[in-house]
Short mmCIF file of the C-alpha atoms (twelve columns), coordinates in Angstrom:
data_MODEL
# 
_entry.id   MODEL 
# 
loop_
_atom_site.group_PDB 
_atom_site.id 
_atom_site.type_symbol 
_atom_site.label_atom_id 
_atom_site.label_alt_id 
_atom_site.label_comp_id 
_atom_site.label_asym_id 
_atom_site.label_seq_id 
_atom_site.Cartn_x 
_atom_site.Cartn_y 
_atom_site.Cartn_z 
_atom_site.pdbx_PDB_model_num 
ATOM 1   C CA . MET A 1   72.927  78.331 132.086 1 
ATOM 2   C CA . ARG A 2   69.148  78.577 131.985 1 
ATOM 3   C CA . PHE A 3   69.216  77.529 128.289 1 
ATOM 4   C CA . ILE A 4   71.228  74.408 129.045 1 
ATOM 5   C CA . THR A 5   68.963  73.315 131.880 1 
ATOM 6   C CA . LYS A 6   65.961  73.467 129.584 1 
ATOM 7   C CA . LEU A 7   67.487  70.957 127.022 1 
ATOM 8   C CA . PRO A 8   65.938  67.503 127.107 1 
ATOM 9   C CA . ILE A 9   68.369  65.310 128.989 1 
ATOM 10  C CA . ILE A 10  67.886  62.067 127.027 1 
ATOM 11  C CA . PRO A 11  68.351  63.490 123.485 1 
ATOM 12  C CA . PHE A 12  71.385  65.458 124.644 1 
ATOM 13  C CA . ALA A 13  72.990  62.375 126.199 1 
ATOM 14  C CA . PHE A 14  72.236  60.385 123.044 1 
ATOM 15  C CA . LEU A 15  73.888  62.983 120.797 1 
ATOM 16  C CA . LEU A 16  76.917  63.065 123.075 1 
ATOM 17  C CA . PHE A 17  77.139  59.267 122.887 1 
ATOM 18  C CA . LEU A 18  77.011  59.340 119.068 1 
ATOM 19  C CA . PHE A 19  79.714  61.997 118.938 1 
ATOM 20  C CA . LEU A 20  82.050  60.026 121.192 1 
ATOM 21  C CA . LEU A 21  81.346  56.853 119.227 1 
ATOM 22  C CA . MET A 22  82.236  58.554 115.942 1 
ATOM 23  C CA . VAL A 23  85.456  59.957 117.374 1 
ATOM 24  C CA . ASN A 24  86.429  56.583 118.742 1 
ATOM 25  C CA . PHE A 25  85.572  54.813 115.447 1 
ATOM 26  C CA . SER A 26  87.518  57.272 113.328 1 
ATOM 27  C CA . GLY A 27  90.509  56.948 115.662 1 
ATOM 28  C CA . CYS A 28  90.513  53.165 115.327 1 
ATOM 29  C CA . ASN A 29  89.875  53.244 111.615 1 
ATOM 30  C CA . SER A 30  92.867  55.576 110.992 1 
ATOM 31  C CA . LYS A 31  95.159  52.726 112.031 1 
ATOM 32  C CA . GLU A 32  93.817  50.491 109.277 1 
ATOM 33  C CA . LEU A 33  95.719  50.668 105.977 1 
ATOM 34  C CA . SER A 34  93.260  50.752 103.089 1 
ATOM 35  C CA . ARG A 35  93.980  49.235 99.675  1 
ATOM 36  C CA . SER A 36  93.637  52.588 97.935  1 
ATOM 37  C CA . LYS A 37  96.100  54.212 100.351 1 
ATOM 38  C CA . ALA A 38  98.584  51.347 99.938  1 
ATOM 39  C CA . GLU A 39  98.350  51.585 96.153  1 
ATOM 40  C CA . SER A 40  98.935  55.343 96.116  1 
ATOM 41  C CA . LEU A 41  101.932 55.036 98.449  1 
ATOM 42  C CA . ILE A 42  103.566 52.309 96.349  1 
ATOM 43  C CA . THR A 43  103.055 53.874 92.926  1 
ATOM 44  C CA . ALA A 44  104.244 57.283 94.169  1 
ATOM 45  C CA . SER A 45  107.395 55.962 95.833  1 
ATOM 46  C CA . THR A 46  110.798 56.768 94.333  1 
ATOM 47  C CA . GLU A 47  111.839 53.150 94.798  1 
ATOM 48  C CA . PHE A 48  108.958 51.837 92.694  1 
ATOM 49  C CA . LYS A 49  109.338 54.526 90.046  1 
ATOM 50  C CA . TYR A 50  112.988 53.648 89.409  1 
ATOM 51  C CA . PRO A 51  113.103 51.799 86.076  1 
ATOM 52  C CA . VAL A 52  114.814 48.634 84.899  1 
ATOM 53  C CA . VAL A 53  118.180 49.775 83.543  1 
ATOM 54  C CA . ILE A 54  121.268 48.666 81.668  1 
ATOM 55  C CA . ASP A 55  124.130 49.398 84.053  1 
ATOM 56  C CA . LEU A 56  127.099 50.906 82.265  1 
ATOM 57  C CA . LYS A 57  129.334 51.569 85.253  1 
ATOM 58  C CA . ARG A 58  131.145 48.384 86.264  1 
ATOM 59  C CA . ALA A 59  132.461 47.730 89.746  1 
ATOM 60  C CA . ASN A 60  135.953 47.036 88.374  1 
ATOM 61  C CA . GLU A 61  136.042 49.689 85.656  1 
ATOM 62  C CA . GLU A 62  138.996 51.484 87.264  1 
ATOM 63  C CA . GLU A 63  141.004 48.257 87.153  1 
ATOM 64  C CA . ALA A 64  143.331 47.788 84.196  1 
ATOM 65  C CA . LEU A 65  142.419 44.515 82.477  1 
ATOM 66  C CA . PRO A 66  144.726 42.620 80.113  1 
ATOM 67  C CA . ARG A 67  144.140 42.004 76.403  1 
ATOM 68  C CA . GLU A 68  146.428 39.674 74.530  1 
ATOM 69  C CA . LYS A 69  148.381 41.127 71.625  1 
ATOM 70  C CA . LYS A 70  147.793 39.126 68.459  1 
ATOM 71  C CA . SER A 71  151.238 39.966 67.084  1 
ATOM 72  C CA . ASP A 72  154.278 42.030 67.912  1 
ATOM 73  C CA . SER A 73  153.257 44.486 65.188  1 
ATOM 74  C CA . GLU A 74  149.725 45.066 66.502  1 
ATOM 75  C CA . THR A 75  149.055 48.805 66.914  1 
ATOM 76  C CA . ILE A 76  147.449 50.483 69.915  1 
ATOM 77  C CA . ASP A 77  144.295 51.126 67.876  1 
ATOM 78  C CA . GLU A 78  144.107 47.455 66.929  1 
ATOM 79  C CA . SER A 79  144.524 46.502 70.576  1 
ATOM 80  C CA . LYS A 80  141.692 48.857 71.501  1 
ATOM 81  C CA . ILE A 81  139.417 47.106 69.010  1 
ATOM 82  C CA . THR A 82  140.346 43.752 70.545  1 
ATOM 83  C CA . ASP A 83  139.624 45.150 74.014  1 
ATOM 84  C CA . LEU A 84  136.227 46.544 72.960  1 
ATOM 85  C CA . ASN A 85  135.207 43.378 71.133  1 
ATOM 86  C CA . GLY A 86  135.850 41.444 74.328  1 
ATOM 87  C CA . TYR A 87  133.225 43.508 76.163  1 
ATOM 88  C CA . LEU A 88  130.754 43.290 73.283  1 
ATOM 89  C CA . GLN A 89  131.040 39.509 73.217  1 
ATOM 90  C CA . ASP A 90  130.705 39.299 77.002  1 
ATOM 91  C CA . ASP A 91  127.486 41.320 77.311  1 
ATOM 92  C CA . ALA A 92  124.643 41.501 74.801  1 
ATOM 93  C CA . GLN A 93  123.200 44.612 76.446  1 
ATOM 94  C CA . ILE A 94  126.434 46.534 75.923  1 
ATOM 95  C CA . ALA A 95  126.595 45.165 72.370  1 
ATOM 96  C CA . VAL A 96  123.101 46.463 71.581  1 
ATOM 97  C CA . VAL A 97  123.556 49.972 73.019  1 
ATOM 98  C CA . HIS A 98  126.910 50.218 71.225  1 
ATOM 99  C CA . HIS A 99  125.278 49.148 67.942  1 
ATOM 100 C CA . LEU A 100 122.592 51.821 68.427  1 
ATOM 101 C CA . GLY A 101 125.129 54.542 69.207  1 
ATOM 102 C CA . LEU A 102 123.793 55.200 72.723  1 
ATOM 103 C CA . ILE A 103 127.118 55.150 74.574  1 
ATOM 104 C CA . SER A 104 130.513 56.774 74.559  1 
ATOM 105 C CA . ILE A 105 133.601 54.629 75.101  1 
ATOM 106 C CA . GLU A 106 136.781 55.655 76.882  1 
ATOM 107 C CA . GLN A 107 139.809 53.370 76.569  1 
ATOM 108 C CA . MET A 108 143.206 54.036 78.099  1 
ATOM 109 C CA . MET A 109 146.179 51.707 77.881  1 
ATOM 110 C CA . THR A 110 148.102 51.705 81.160  1 
ATOM 111 C CA . LYS A 111 150.982 49.303 80.512  1 
ATOM 112 C CA . GLU A 112 152.301 46.528 78.326  1 
ATOM 113 C CA . THR A 113 154.017 43.318 79.402  1 
ATOM 114 C CA . PRO A 114 156.768 41.863 77.218  1 
ATOM 115 C CA . LYS A 115 156.576 38.424 75.713  1 
ATOM 116 C CA . VAL A 116 158.059 35.800 78.050  1 
ATOM 117 C CA . GLY A 117 159.383 32.741 76.258  1 
ATOM 118 C CA . VAL A 118 157.042 30.883 73.913  1 
ATOM 119 C CA . GLN A 119 154.137 30.153 76.262  1 
ATOM 120 C CA . VAL A 120 153.346 33.620 77.637  1 
ATOM 121 C CA . PRO A 121 152.315 36.175 74.971  1 
ATOM 122 C CA . PRO A 122 152.607 39.950 75.479  1 
ATOM 123 C CA . TYR A 123 149.603 41.780 76.956  1 
ATOM 124 C CA . ARG A 124 148.370 45.337 76.882  1 
ATOM 125 C CA . TYR A 125 146.324 46.565 79.846  1 
ATOM 126 C CA . PHE A 126 143.310 48.832 79.307  1 
ATOM 127 C CA . VAL A 127 140.984 50.804 81.541  1 
ATOM 128 C CA . THR A 128 137.702 50.867 79.623  1 
ATOM 129 C CA . LYS A 129 134.618 52.887 80.552  1 
ATOM 130 C CA . PHE A 130 131.145 53.061 79.018  1 
ATOM 131 C CA . ARG A 131 128.845 56.027 79.526  1 
ATOM 132 C CA . ALA A 132 125.491 57.070 78.055  1 
ATOM 133 C CA . ASN A 133 125.821 59.858 75.511  1 
ATOM 134 C CA . ASP A 134 123.108 62.454 74.839  1 
ATOM 135 C CA . LYS A 135 121.211 59.955 72.693  1 
ATOM 136 C CA . GLY A 136 121.326 57.375 75.469  1 
ATOM 137 C CA . LYS A 137 120.372 59.855 78.199  1 
ATOM 138 C CA . ALA A 138 117.295 60.816 76.175  1 
ATOM 139 C CA . PHE A 139 115.647 57.572 77.374  1 
ATOM 140 C CA . TRP A 140 115.684 58.998 80.913  1 
ATOM 141 C CA . LYS A 141 114.003 62.167 79.724  1 
ATOM 142 C CA . GLU A 142 111.299 60.128 77.985  1 
ATOM 143 C CA . MET A 143 110.413 58.707 81.402  1 
ATOM 144 C CA . GLY A 144 110.391 62.145 83.009  1 
ATOM 145 C CA . LEU A 145 113.367 61.285 85.213  1 
ATOM 146 C CA . GLU A 146 116.686 63.008 85.771  1 
ATOM 147 C CA . ALA A 147 119.259 61.669 83.326  1 
ATOM 148 C CA . THR A 148 122.464 59.918 84.355  1 
ATOM 149 C CA . ASP A 149 125.268 58.682 82.123  1 
ATOM 150 C CA . GLU A 150 125.871 55.578 84.252  1 
ATOM 151 C CA . SER A 151 122.827 53.641 83.040  1 
ATOM 152 C CA . ILE A 152 120.092 53.577 80.403  1 
ATOM 153 C CA . PRO A 153 116.470 52.661 81.257  1 
ATOM 154 C CA . ILE A 154 114.767 49.871 79.321  1 
ATOM 155 C CA . ALA A 155 111.454 49.460 81.170  1 
ATOM 156 C CA . ARG A 156 109.334 51.092 83.852  1 
ATOM 157 C CA . LYS A 157 106.875 49.578 86.273  1 
ATOM 158 C CA . SER A 158 103.182 49.843 85.488  1 
ATOM 159 C CA . GLU A 159 101.384 52.915 86.801  1 
ATOM 160 C CA . SER A 160 98.555  50.743 88.119  1 
ATOM 161 C CA . ILE A 161 99.099  47.826 90.471  1 
ATOM 162 C CA . ASN A 162 96.867  45.191 92.037  1 
ATOM 163 C CA . ILE A 163 96.835  44.932 95.831  1 
ATOM 164 C CA . THR A 164 96.368  41.226 96.577  1 
ATOM 165 C CA . GLY A 165 96.509  41.381 100.353 1 
ATOM 166 C CA . ILE A 166 97.252  43.523 103.409 1 
ATOM 167 C CA . THR A 167 98.444  41.932 106.635 1 
ATOM 168 C CA . GLN A 168 98.313  44.217 109.665 1 
ATOM 169 C CA . GLN A 169 101.104 43.588 112.157 1 
ATOM 170 C CA . GLY A 170 100.015 45.316 115.321 1 
ATOM 171 C CA . ASP A 171 98.779  48.890 115.330 1 
ATOM 172 C CA . ASN A 172 101.560 50.491 113.309 1 
ATOM 173 C CA . GLN A 173 102.912 47.988 110.781 1 
ATOM 174 C CA . ALA A 174 101.553 46.264 107.687 1 
ATOM 175 C CA . VAL A 175 102.787 44.024 104.873 1 
ATOM 176 C CA . VAL A 176 101.211 44.709 101.493 1 
ATOM 177 C CA . ASP A 177 101.251 42.051 98.789  1 
ATOM 178 C CA . PHE A 178 100.796 43.364 95.262  1 
ATOM 179 C CA . THR A 179 101.389 42.584 91.613  1 
ATOM 180 C CA . TYR A 180 102.615 44.846 88.830  1 
ATOM 181 C CA . GLN A 181 103.939 44.638 85.277  1 
ATOM 182 C CA . PHE A 182 106.964 45.909 83.388  1 
ATOM 183 C CA . VAL A 183 106.334 48.309 80.519  1 
ATOM 184 C CA . PRO A 184 109.340 48.339 78.139  1 
ATOM 185 C CA . ASN A 185 110.466 51.291 76.068  1 
ATOM 186 C CA . SER A 186 111.702 50.894 72.485  1 
ATOM 187 C CA . LEU A 187 115.144 49.818 73.735  1 
ATOM 188 C CA . GLY A 188 113.730 47.293 76.173  1 
ATOM 189 C CA . LYS A 189 111.617 45.717 73.442  1 
ATOM 190 C CA . MET A 190 114.805 44.813 71.580  1 
ATOM 191 C CA . PHE A 191 115.513 42.159 74.209  1 
ATOM 192 C CA . ASP A 192 112.106 40.521 73.714  1 
ATOM 193 C CA . PRO A 193 112.287 38.021 70.806  1 
ATOM 194 C CA . SER A 194 108.550 38.407 70.153  1 
ATOM 195 C CA . THR A 195 108.827 42.060 69.101  1 
ATOM 196 C CA . SER A 196 109.506 43.782 65.802  1 
ATOM 197 C CA . GLU A 197 112.217 45.806 67.575  1 
ATOM 198 C CA . PHE A 198 114.136 42.587 68.270  1 
ATOM 199 C CA . LYS A 199 113.757 41.485 64.655  1 
ATOM 200 C CA . SER A 200 115.167 44.833 63.486  1 
ATOM 201 C CA . LEU A 201 118.543 44.015 65.037  1 
ATOM 202 C CA . PRO A 202 121.367 42.396 63.046  1 
ATOM 203 C CA . VAL A 203 121.179 38.607 63.074  1 
ATOM 204 C CA . GLU A 204 124.391 38.288 65.091  1 
ATOM 205 C CA . LEU A 205 122.902 40.430 67.873  1 
ATOM 206 C CA . GLN A 206 119.639 38.480 67.784  1 
ATOM 207 C CA . ASN A 207 121.611 35.263 68.186  1 
ATOM 208 C CA . GLN A 208 123.602 36.711 71.065  1 
ATOM 209 C CA . ILE A 209 120.440 37.865 72.854  1 
ATOM 210 C CA . LEU A 210 119.057 34.345 72.413  1 
ATOM 211 C CA . GLY A 211 122.272 32.907 73.854  1 
ATOM 212 C CA . LYS A 212 123.327 31.201 70.623  1 
ATOM 213 C CA . THR A 213 126.604 33.130 70.334  1 
ATOM 214 C CA . GLY A 214 128.668 35.199 72.718  1 
ATOM 215 C CA . ALA A 215 127.116 36.010 76.072  1 
ATOM 216 C CA . PRO A 216 123.373 36.742 76.413  1 
ATOM 217 C CA . PRO A 217 121.958 39.712 78.367  1 
ATOM 218 C CA . ARG A 218 122.613 39.621 82.092  1 
ATOM 219 C CA . ASN A 219 118.930 38.915 82.758  1 
ATOM 220 C CA . ARG A 220 118.662 36.608 79.732  1 
ATOM 221 C CA . THR A 221 115.941 37.581 77.266  1 
ATOM 222 C CA . ALA A 222 113.225 39.866 78.566  1 
ATOM 223 C CA . ASN A 223 109.650 38.674 78.826  1 
ATOM 224 C CA . TRP A 224 107.606 41.830 79.034  1 
ATOM 225 C CA . SER A 225 104.333 40.276 77.831  1 
ATOM 226 C CA . SER A 226 101.653 41.201 80.402  1 
ATOM 227 C CA . GLN A 227 103.261 39.013 83.033  1 
ATOM 228 C CA . ASP A 228 102.205 39.811 86.599  1 
ATOM 229 C CA . ARG A 229 105.179 40.139 88.938  1 
ATOM 230 C CA . LYS A 230 104.770 39.722 92.683  1 
ATOM 231 C CA . ALA A 231 106.201 42.024 95.334  1 
ATOM 232 C CA . LYS A 232 105.739 43.087 98.949  1 
ATOM 233 C CA . ALA A 233 105.817 46.502 100.580 1 
ATOM 234 C CA . LEU A 234 106.598 46.939 104.260 1 
ATOM 235 C CA . MET A 235 104.730 49.915 105.719 1 
ATOM 236 C CA . ARG A 236 104.711 51.697 109.060 1 
ATOM 237 C CA . LEU A 237 102.192 54.074 110.615 1 
ATOM 238 C CA . PHE A 238 103.625 57.353 111.941 1 
ATOM 239 C CA . ASP A 239 101.889 60.308 113.550 1 
ATOM 240 C CA . ASP A 240 101.340 61.878 110.125 1 
ATOM 241 C CA . GLY A 241 100.119 58.674 108.458 1 
ATOM 242 C CA . TRP A 242 101.365 55.552 106.706 1 
ATOM 243 C CA . ARG A 243 104.756 55.426 104.974 1 
ATOM 244 C CA . ILE A 244 106.699 52.814 103.009 1 
ATOM 245 C CA . GLU A 245 109.760 51.384 104.717 1 
ATOM 246 C CA . ARG A 246 110.904 49.295 101.759 1 
ATOM 247 C CA . ILE A 247 109.725 47.218 98.825  1 
ATOM 248 C CA . LEU A 248 110.832 43.596 98.513  1 
ATOM 249 C CA . ASN A 249 111.062 40.941 95.770  1 
ATOM 250 C CA . TYR A 250 110.730 43.008 92.655  1 
# 
């Protein structure tokens, strides 16, 4: 007690004021979302790390779909070829991964309808499934992600992003605007007409990708060339810090 009473009162009060000011400032500042923190949260998120993929599992793949028999003598194997060619003509992405040997194909005929009169030809109904084989699943491993046979990745998002704005919404919410780029793998480059990978494909596949024959890719041709893509991240402040709620528009 004697030691405390001998301290100069003014310097002691000043130091106490500085300490309280620093505590108060740090408490307020912790509610502000910095650009570096926003960037690290976005690039580390599972949602952002998930790549652009070719989906192989269709919503209706359990449904038996009809394929017209060309003649009464057409064999089951010939009907399977007709069934497969229908999918290849309808989707350039499936056509490319089939050409490259990246998928396995399962076809099962479920029934056959007889010919009715002259106008209605006979049909065979097939359940057809596409899955990535070991060669196709290797593209997942190249990205350091767990492989699935239901899709094949063709591009990832850039590891670095550009935060273009942060809008605080009260004390515990923020909207982060940012830009990023797609980085294609060797498969993804095949859908970009400017690449040598695209030019290595057979002419009929090149024409299909360009939309000249058959059906083009579901997202048309890919434009991977250093194009900035815009997105938003919604973030919320919890007791243990900022977290991403969801990412929009990407």
